[in-house]
C-alpha positions in Angstrom: 46.4 73.6 101.9 50.0 73.1 102.9 51.1 73.8 99.3 50.2 77.5 99.5 53.2 79.7 99.0 54.1 83.3 98.8 54.6 82.8 95.1 51.0 81.5 94.7 49.7 84.7 96.4 51.7 86.9 94.2 50.6 85.1 91.0 46.9 85.4 92.1 47.4 89.2 92.6 48.9 89.5 89.1 46.1 87.5 87.6 43.4 89.6 89.2 45.1 92.8 88.1 45.2 91.7 84.5 41.5 90.8 84.7 40.6 94.2 86.2 42.5 96.1 83.4 40.6 93.9 80.8 37.1 94.7 82.2 35.4 96.8 79.6 32.2 97.5 81.4 31.1 98.1 85.1 29.3 94.7 84.9 32.4 92.9 83.8 34.4 94.7 86.5 31.9 93.6 89.2 32.2 90.0 87.9 36.0 90.2 88.4 35.5 91.5 92.0 33.2 88.6 92.9 35.6 86.1 91.2 38.5 87.1 93.5 37.1 88.8 96.5 33.7 87.3 96.9 32.7 84.9 99.6 33.8 82.0 97.4 36.4 84.1 95.6 39.9 82.8 94.8 41.7 85.1 97.3 39.1 84.6 100.0 39.5 80.8 99.8 43.3 81.3 99.9 43.1 83.3 103.1 41.0 80.7 104.7 43.7 78.1 104.0 46.5 80.1 105.8 45.6 78.6 109.1 46.6 75.2 108.0 50.2 76.3 107.2 53.1 75.7 109.6 53.2 78.3 112.4 56.5 79.9 111.2 55.0 80.6 107.7 51.6 82.0 108.8 52.6 85.6 109.7 54.4 86.2 106.4 51.7 84.5 104.3 48.9 86.5 106.0 50.7 89.7 105.5 51.3 89.0 101.8 47.6 87.9 101.3 46.2 91.1 102.9 48.6 93.2 100.8 47.3 91.5 97.7 43.7 92.1 98.8 44.4 95.8 99.2 46.1 96.0 95.8 43.1 94.2 94.1 40.6 96.6 95.9 42.5 99.6 94.9 42.8 98.4 91.2 39.1 97.8 91.1 38.3 101.2 92.4 40.6 102.9 90.0 39.2 101.0 87.0 35.6 101.8 88.1 36.5 105.6 88.1 38.2 105.2 84.7 35.1 103.5 83.2 32.8 106.2 84.6 35.0 108.9 83.0 35.0 107.2 79.6 31.2 106.7 79.7 30.7 110.5 80.4 33.1 111.4 77.6 31.4 109.1 75.2 28.0 110.7 75.8 29.3 114.1 74.7 26.4 116.3 73.5 23.9 113.5 74.5 24.4 114.4 78.2 21.3 116.0 79.8 21.3 119.8 79.6 18.6 121.1 81.9 18.9 124.6 80.4 17.6 123.5 77.0 13.9 124.2 76.2 11.5 121.2 76.4 10.5 119.1 73.4 6.8 119.4 72.6 4.8 116.2 71.8 4.5 115.3 68.2 0.9 115.6 67.0 -0.4 112.4 65.3 -2.4 112.3 62.1 -5.4 110.2 61.0 -4.4 107.6 58.5 -5.8 108.3 55.0 -7.6 105.0 55.1 -9.4 105.9 58.3 -10.3 109.4 57.1 -11.7 107.8 53.9 -13.8 105.3 55.9 -15.2 107.9 58.2 -16.2 110.1 55.3 -17.9 107.1 53.6 -19.7 106.1 56.7 -20.9 109.7 57.3 -22.5 109.6 53.8 -24.2 106.3 54.3 -25.5 107.2 57.8 -26.9 110.4 56.3 -28.7 108.1 53.8 -30.4 106.2 56.7 -28.0 103.1 56.9 -26.7 101.7 60.2 -23.0 100.8 60.5 -22.3 97.3 61.8 -19.3 94.9 61.9 -18.7 91.2 61.6 -15.7 89.0 62.7 -12.7 88.6 60.5 -12.3 85.0 61.5 -15.5 83.5 60.1 -17.3 80.2 59.6 -16.7 78.8 56.1 -20.5 78.2 56.0 -21.2 81.9 56.2 -18.4 82.8 53.8 -19.6 80.3 51.2 -22.7 78.2 51.7 -25.0 80.9 53.1 -23.9 83.2 50.2 -25.0 80.6 47.6 -21.5 79.5 46.5 -21.6 76.1 44.8 -19.3 73.4 46.4 -16.9 73.4 43.4 -16.5 77.2 43.2 -12.8 78.1 42.5 -12.7 80.8 45.2 -13.1 78.1 47.8 -9.7 76.6 46.8 -6.9 76.9 49.3 -4.9 78.6 46.6 -7.3 81.5 46.7 -8.3 81.8 50.4 -6.8 81.5 53.9 -8.1 78.6 55.9 -7.6 78.1 59.7 -9.4 74.8 59.9 -11.8 72.9 57.6 -14.7 75.0 59.0 -13.0 78.3 59.9 -11.2 80.8 57.7 -10.2 84.4 57.3 -13.2 86.0 55.5 -12.7 86.8 51.9 -15.5 89.4 51.9 -17.6 91.5 54.2 -20.7 89.8 52.6 -20.6 87.3 55.5 -22.1 90.0 57.7 -25.2 90.0 55.4 -26.5 86.8 57.0 -25.7 88.0 60.6 -27.4 91.4 59.9 -30.5 89.8 58.4 -31.0 87.3 61.3 -30.5 90.1 63.8 -33.6 91.8 62.4 -35.8 89.0 63.6 -37.8 89.3 66.9 -35.9 88.4 70.1 -38.0 85.3 70.5 -37.7 84.1 66.9 -35.7 80.8 66.7 -33.7 82.2 63.7 -31.6 84.2 66.1 -30.4 81.1 67.9 -29.6 78.9 64.8 -26.2 77.5 64.3 -24.4 79.4 61.6 -23.4 76.1 60.0 -27.0 74.9 59.5 -28.5 74.6 55.9 -29.8 78.0 54.7 -33.3 76.6 54.3 -33.6 75.9 58.0 -33.5 79.7 58.7 -36.7 80.4 56.7 -38.4 77.2 58.1 -37.6 78.3 61.7 -38.8 81.9 61.2 -42.0 82.6 63.2 -42.1 86.4 62.8 -42.1 89.2 60.2 -38.4 90.5 60.3 -37.8 94.2 60.1 -36.2 95.7 57.0 -32.4 95.5 56.9 -30.5 98.6 56.0 -26.8 98.3 57.0 -23.3 99.3 55.9 -20.5 96.9 56.9 -16.8 98.1 56.9 -14.1 95.6 57.6 -10.8 94.0 56.7 -10.8 91.0 54.3 -8.1 88.4 53.2 -7.4 86.8 49.8 -4.5 85.1 48.2 -3.7 87.7 45.5 -0.6 89.3 44.0 -0.1 92.9 44.9 -0.6 95.2 42.0 -1.4 99.0 41.7 -5.0 98.4 42.9 -5.0 94.9 44.5 -3.6 93.6 47.8 -4.0 90.3 49.7 -5.2 92.2 52.8 -7.6 95.0 52.2 -10.7 96.8 53.5 -14.1 96.4 52.1 -17.3 98.3 52.6 -20.5 96.4 52.1 -24.0 97.9 51.8 -27.2 95.9 52.2 -30.8 96.9 51.9 -33.7 94.3 52.3 -37.3 95.5 52.2 -40.5 95.2 50.1 -40.4 96.4 46.5 -36.6 97.0 46.2 -35.5 97.1 42.6 -32.3 97.4 40.5 -33.2 101.1 40.0 -32.9 101.6 43.7 -29.4 100.1 43.6 -28.3 102.3 40.8 -29.7 105.4 42.4 -28.1 104.6 45.7 -24.7 103.9 44.2 -24.7 107.0 42.0 -25.8 109.2 44.9 -23.0 107.8 47.1 -20.2 108.0 44.5 -21.1 111.6 43.6 -21.3 112.6 47.2 -17.9 111.2 47.8 -16.0 111.8 44.6 -17.8 114.9 43.3 -20.9 115.8 41.3 -19.1 115.3 37.9 -18.3 111.7 38.6 -19.5 109.3 35.9 -20.6 105.8 36.9 -20.6 102.8 34.6 -22.5 99.5 35.2 -21.6 96.3 33.3 -23.3 92.9 33.6 -21.3 90.5 35.9 -21.8 87.4 37.9 -21.7 86.9 41.7 -23.2 83.9 43.4 -25.0 85.9 46.1 -26.7 88.4 43.7 -28.9 88.0 40.6 -28.8 90.0 38.4 -25.3 91.3 39.1 -23.2 94.1 37.8 -19.8 95.6 38.5 -19.5 99.4 38.7 -16.7 101.7 37.7 -16.0 105.4 37.8 -14.0 107.5 35.3 -10.3 107.5 36.0 -9.1 110.4 38.0 -5.5 110.4 36.6 -6.3 110.5 32.9 -10.0 111.7 32.9 -11.1 108.5 31.1 -8.4 108.9 28.4 -6.4 105.8 29.4 -3.4 105.4 31.6 -1.3 102.8 33.6 -3.6 103.2 36.6 -6.8 102.3 34.8 -5.0 99.9 32.4 -5.7 102.2 29.5 -9.5 101.6 29.8 -10.4 105.1 31.1 -12.4 103.5 33.9 -11.5 102.2 37.4 -13.6 99.3 38.7 -14.8 100.1 42.2 -16.7 97.0 43.2 -19.6 94.6 42.5 -23.3 94.9 43.0 -26.7 93.3 42.4 -30.1 92.2 43.7 -29.7 89.8 46.7 -30.1 86.2 45.5 -33.3 84.5 46.9 -31.1 81.8 48.5 -29.3 84.4 50.5 -32.5 85.9 51.6 -33.6 82.5 52.7 -30.4 82.0 54.7 -31.2 85.2 56.5 -34.7 84.1 57.4 -36.5 86.3 54.8 -39.2 85.1 52.4 -38.0 86.0 48.9 -41.6 86.0 47.7 -42.4 88.9 50.0 -39.2 91.0 50.1 -36.2 91.8 47.9 -33.0 93.6 48.3 -29.8 94.9 46.8 -26.2 94.7 48.0 -22.9 96.1 46.8 -19.3 96.2 48.0 -16.1 98.0 47.1 -12.6 98.3 48.2 -11.8 101.1 50.6 -8.2 101.5 49.3 -9.4 102.2 45.7 -11.5 105.1 46.9 -8.7 106.4 49.1 -6.4 106.2 46.1 -8.9 108.1 44.0 -9.5 110.7 46.7 -5.8 111.4 47.5 -4.3 110.7 44.1 -2.3 107.6 45.3 -1.3 105.5 42.4 0.0 102.3 44.3 -2.0 100.6 46.9 1.2 99.5 48.7 1.8 103.2 49.6 -1.1 103.0 52.1 0.6 100.2 54.1 4.3 101.1 54.1 4.1 103.5 57.1 6.4 106.0 55.4 6.2 109.1 57.6 7.1 111.3 54.6 3.8 110.1 53.1 1.7 110.1 56.2 2.6 113.6 57.3 0.8 114.9 54.2 -2.5 114.0 55.9 
């Protein structure tokens, strides 16, 4: 350390002063302090080396080093006060004013989809149905095989559905809960309740050792499909599924139930139209529509100039689906129908584009 000179001490003090002036935040200023005055700081290490200087140079070098230390400390303190003043001035009107009145909490609102769902469930519960739910991540066997889909059905293609593994997927419909609901109606000791969901559907009926109770459930839930977003379609949407299995159930019961529900929800003047259709899990099958709210069945962009808005699909439960649920199709029958929750919300609140329901625009949500 014999090379230490008074000039070195002076240069170190000038270097520290420039760094202090350039510190733009309290954190940066503290970093400068540690760099020069910390235990391993540049000036601290220089002071430790003064003892190795010749005896005649030590007093003057020590005096100069202490003076530099005092200058650096004073500069740091001055810069700290300056930064505090600038911060306070920058806050301006944002500074806390304890004399201002308090701000009350903002009251939240139910999302239109949830108010729609609650209203729908109230109607079905009033008709004697029980609300149940199923998992959104589902076995492919329940989404396809148990619902009587043939192995080459196009909906099973990866371009139309979301797969997690070869055996697990995001459900494309709430109909998967039909099998779960039917098997849950068997006695606690019945082997059907413990069957693997991936087993062949015929094994459920063969394993049944009881007379299962009737099934009367409504199943709300979110579903996933690879679809382009349009006015009434989305790739992620809510469905509501209704299932009734009992002795003597006919298509007339299906039509009466649907008409009763739709008129209770949309109004007594609602017109309902049924058209033949095909679904693997029902036979016979039909889609059902209601008159367009926006044009009163005259034709518009929302209804694609047809005057009708398709709500969902329906039909009598296919015998193979009853078998997968552990029911004897020679003894019981049933009906099922499902529809998109968003379409009924659009109809109820006059919303033309389904995307509006998911944009979280507060200007829209505050209306509800």
